[in-house]
N, C-alpha and C positions, 0 to 999 in steps of 0.2 A: 314575035310580038312579046312585049314585056308587060306584066301586070303587077300592080302594087298591092301588098297586103298591109292594110292600115289598122291601127289600134281601134277596136270597137269600144263603144260606150258601155261601161258596166252598169250604169244607172244614172238617174238624175242627180245633179249636184257634184258628180265625180268628174274631175277634169284630168287627173293624172293617175297613172298606174305604174307598176314596176314590172319589168320583164323578168318573170320567175324562172324560165328555163327554155332552152331550145331542144327539140327532140331530133333534130337533124343537124348535119354539119354543112358549113359553107361550101357551095358547089355541088351538093348532093342532088341526085335525082329524086323528085317527089311526085306523088300521084295526086290526082284530083280528090278533094275532100279529105286529104290526109291531115292529121293534126301535126303541125310542125313546131308548135311552141305553146307556152302558157303565159298569160299576164295575170297579175294579182293586184287587186285594189283593196281598199280598206274594208270592203264588205264581201267580196267574192273573188273566185278565180275563174277565168274564162280561157278557152282554147283559141289559138290562132289556126285557122283552117286554110289550106291551099285551095284556091278557087279553080286552079287549073294545074295540070301536070307540067313538069319541065325542070330546068336547072335553077336551083334557088340561090339567092344571094342575100346573106344576112347583113342587115344594116345597123343592128344594135347588139349590145352585149348583155348577158345575164346580169341583173342588178341595176341596169339603167332605168332611170325615171323618164317615162314618155308621156306625152299629152295625147288625149283622145284625138284621133285623126292622123297622128304621125305615121309615117311609113316604117314598118318594122322590118320588112324584107321585100324582095322582088323575085318574080319567077319569070324566067325566059322560056316561054312555051315552045319556041322553035329550036331550042338546044337541049341536048341530053347531058345530064350531070353524071358525076361519079356514083355508081351504084354502091350502096353500103353493103359490105360483105358480112354475112353471118358466119358464126364459127364453122358451120358445115361447109360454106363456100370456101373458107380459108383452107380447110383440110383438102377439099377437092382441088383447089388451085395449087396447093403444095405438092399434090400427088401427080396430077396430070395436066393442070391448067397452063403450065409454062414448060414447054417441051425442052427449051434450051437449058433451063436450070436443071431439069431432070437428067439431061444428057451429061451435063457437067458433073453432077453428083455421081452418076454411074461411071463416068470416065475417071473418077478419082481426082478432080480438080484440086490442086494443092491448097489454094486459099480457102476453099470451102471446107476441105478436110481439116486443115489446121485450125480453123475457127471452131468447127464442131468438136475437135479433140480438146481444144482449150476450154470450151464451155463444159464439156464432160468432166475434165479434170477438176474444174472449180466445183462442180456438183458433188463429186466424190469427196473433195476436201471439206466442203461445207457440211455435208450430211453424214460423213463418216463412212468409211469403206465397208464396215460391217453392219451398218444400220439399214433399215428398210427404206428404199427410195419412194418418194411420194410424188405423184404426178401433179403438174400445174392445174389440171382439171379439178383436183380436189380443193383448190384454193379460190374457187369462183366467188366465194363470199368474203374473201379477205379484203381489207381496205388499206390503202396507202395514202400518206399525205402527199401533196404536190411536190414538196421539197425532196421527200424520199424517192418519189417516182423519178424525178430528174436525175438524182444521184445514181439510181439503179441503171438508168439508160446510159449514163456516161460510162459506167463500169461494164455494161453489157450483161447485167444480172437480171434474173427474174425472181419471182416470189420464192421458188424452191431454193434459190441460193441464199436467201436471207433467213428464213425461219421455217421450221417444220411444224406446222399447226396453224389453226385459224386464229389470228389476232391482228390488231391494227399495227402496221409497220410504220415506225416513225423514222425521221432523219437520224435520230440517235442510234437506232438499230443498224442502219446502213453504215453510218460512220464507224460504229464499233467493229463491224466486219471488215471495213476498208482499212482501219488501222492495224488490224491483224494480218494484213496482206491477203485478205480473202480466205484465211484459214482459221476459223474459230477453234478454241481448244477442244470442244466437243462437237458431236454431230448435231445437237439441238441446243437451244438455250436452256441450260439446266438452272440458271439463276435469273430471276426476273429482273429485267433491265429497269433502272430508275429513270423516269422521265419527268421533266419539269415543263413540258410543252403545254401551251394553252391554245384553245381554238376559239376564235371570235367569229360570230355569225351575226350579220346585220338583221335587225328586226324587220319582218315583212310589214307591208302596209296593213294587212289584216290584223296582225298582232299589235301593231301600234294603236290601231283603232280600238281594239279590245282593251288595251291598257288604259287608254283615255276614258273609256266608258266605265271601267271598274273603279277608277279613282273618282270619277264624277259621282257615281252612286253613293260612295261613302261621304262625299262632301256635300251633296245636294239633297239627300233624303234622310228621313228619320227612320232607319231600318231596324226592325226588331225581328226575332225569331221565336216561334212557339213550337213545341214538340209534342208528339204523341207516339203511340206504338200500335201496330196492327197485327192481328193474328192472321197469318196467311194460309191457314189450314184449308178453308173452304175453296179458295181459288186454286190451290195446289191439287186438291182432290178433283175439282172440275177439269183441270187441264189433263190430269192423269187418265180420267175416265173418258173424255171426249177428244183427246188430242188426235188420234188416228182418224176419226170420222171428220174432224175439223179440217185436217190436212187434205183428206180425200175430196172434200166438197169445195174448199176454198183455195187449195194449193199453197197454203202458207201455215207455218206453225203458230199456235196460240201462245202469246207471251204474256208477261205481267203488265207491260206498258199500256196495252189496250184497255185493260181493266181500270188502271189508274186514270187514264185519259177520260174514260166514260164516267168514273166516279167523280173526278174533278169537275167535269162538265155539268153534271147534275147538282153538285154542291154549289157551283157558281150561280146556277139559276135560283138557288135558295138564298144565297148571299151575294147579291149583285155588286155590292161595294167592292168585293174582292176582285171583281172583273173590271174595275174602274181604273182610270188614270187621271193625272192632274195635268191640265192645260192652262197654264198661267194661273188665273184665279178661279177657274172653273173645274169642277169634277165631271168628267165624261164617263158615262156608263153605257157601253154597247149592249144592245139586246141580243147579240150573237156571241158565240164563244169561238175564238180562234186560238188554239192551243199550240204553243211552240214546244218542240221536243229537242232538247240539247243533245248534240251529236259531236263527239270528239273526233277530229280529223287531223291529218298530218300538218295542215295549215293552221290549226287552232280550233277553238270551240265555235261551232256554228249552231244556229237555232232555226231550222226550217219550220214553217207554220202549216198546221192542218186546219183548214177553214171549216167553219160551221160544224163543229163536232157535235152540236146538239141534234143534228139531223142524221148522224152516222151510227151504225151498229158496230159491234165489236169486230166483226170480220172486216168491215170497211175501214175502220180505224187501223187495224193491224196491217192491212194491205198498204195503206197510205204511209204508215210509218216506215215500212220496209222500203218502199219505192223512194221516198224523199230522203231518208237517211242514207240509202245507197248512193244517190246522186251527190249528196253532200260529201261523203267519203271519197268519191271520185272527182271532187272539185267540178262537178257539172250542175251545180245548183244555180238557179236563176235569182235575180234580185227580187222579183215578185214573191218568190217562195220564202225569202228571208225577211220580208218587210211586214210590218204590222204585228199582229198577235196581241191578245189580251191577257194571256197567262202563260206561264212556262213550267215545264216539268223537267227536272234533271235527275239522272240516276247514277249516283256515285257508287251504288252497290255493285255494279259490274266490275269496278276496280277494287272492291274489298272494303269500301268505306262503311264504318259502323254508324257514324253520326257526323253531321256537318251543319254549317249554317250557310245555305246557298245565297249567292248575291243576286240582287234584283237585276232584271233585264229591262232597262228603261225603254220607253216610258211606262212600262207595266208597273203595277203596284204590288204584285205578289208572285212568288215562285215556290213550287213544291219540290222538296228534296226527298228522293227515295234512297234507301240504303240496303246493305246486304241482309240476307235472311239467315238468322241464327236460331238454332234450337235452344230455348231457354225455359227454365221452370216458371210456371205462372200458376196463380191461385184461381181455381175454377170450382164454384159451388162447394167451398170449404175443403177442396183437395188440391194437391200440387200435381200439375201435369206438365209434361214437356211439349211445347208447341213451337212451330216455326214462326218467329216474331221478326218484324221489321220496324225499326224506328223511322218515323216520317217527320219532316220538319217543314214549317211554312215561314218563310221570310216575307215581311210585308212593310210597306211604307205607312207609318203611323199617322202621317198627315192626311191620308186618304181612308185608311182602314182602322177602325177601333178594335180594341181587344176582344170585345164580345163577338164581333163578326169573324175575326181571325181564328179565335179558339173554336167557335161554333162551326166554321167552315172545315177545319182540320178534323174535328170530331165527326162531322158528317161523312167526310172522305173515309175515315176509319170504319164507320158503320157500314158503308157500302162495300168496302173491301172484305170485311168480315162476314157479310151476308150478301154476296154478289147478286143473287136472284132478286133482291129488293130493288135493284136498279131498273127492273121492269116496271115498277109501280111508283117510282119517284120517292118522295119523302114518306109515303105510306107503305106499310107492309101488307102482305096478302090478307092477313086476318082483319085488319082495319078496313080494307076494301070490301071484304065479304060482309062485314057488319055495318058498312056505310058510316064509318066513324071518321 
């Protein structure tokens, strides 16, 4: 029986996807529920799952553009394919998996012996008779270009024969060794080879869409950025004091993002215009807060959404951030988790950014940028003290948000961050609650 694996729909309005990768080879044996490949759309990456076990036949190549519903591969459930060998399997097969080959080696077969001696001579010439031999196992992280790989196969060389060290092998490297007759002047490349090669990589559907959106933001919005700074002393002290107990109770570390998400949510409730977006000639202001958390992935920047943050505590926010960011990095995020959102937070500080002007995530009208924490001298009560400070930035669409709201919103976020316990009482502090003010 043969079954077809068709291209699934990544979401509404998406009709085409790109085949990002195959995890199996044509004719390989696959198991039920095994991930055999990935497709990539302008919004998300989805896996292709084998519905049954059997021999797989690949009908498309990586990079092909396919329509939703197209057949990507077939699985013959009545046949067995080639089992993919692991490095351990290869070692076993080489030792005792093929009795005939073993006997030939033990019997001193001339062809086998000559080939092995030739390869050994090349290794000695290339690495130097007095230099330390390096096993191929140490080069598991080395990369080669397709052209270089083909040339190496034609000459019967491996990575040991080309270079002693971890670096990318180019066709120029292989050609240089070939022109020397397989005998470099020294055991290793003492002089860095000059390369003029270029690598061209096609833009993925996701990155194309991101590019279009970024250009549209600059062309279609009146974007401004306002800045402030926050003293992180109180939050850092809280984390240090309660981190162990927090992990013990909730099973997750307490980070900075949950504090900022909570502070942003409470500030949005005070400044609802910042939570608004423009729909043609109308300004839409949701009564809820759906906060997007920007996550950098191998496929590009994704912004999964945490829904109704106004109903969540710090531990719940932290847990959801961990789960949703983890799925985004593994390209296992759903379209629903990327759709919507009323506000976005991006943290360039994890990459070392001191200050930036974050770009809006349309149709949202505002985005908060966090940055790295640096000890800086600040004036407090007439004295200079060293405090851990963070610059925070709010980019906003001036068509929807006025300067008063944008500056007031960012100042409120700053106040919540600098006095995190005040988030329990909203805009009022404990003394005002006590005095009924």
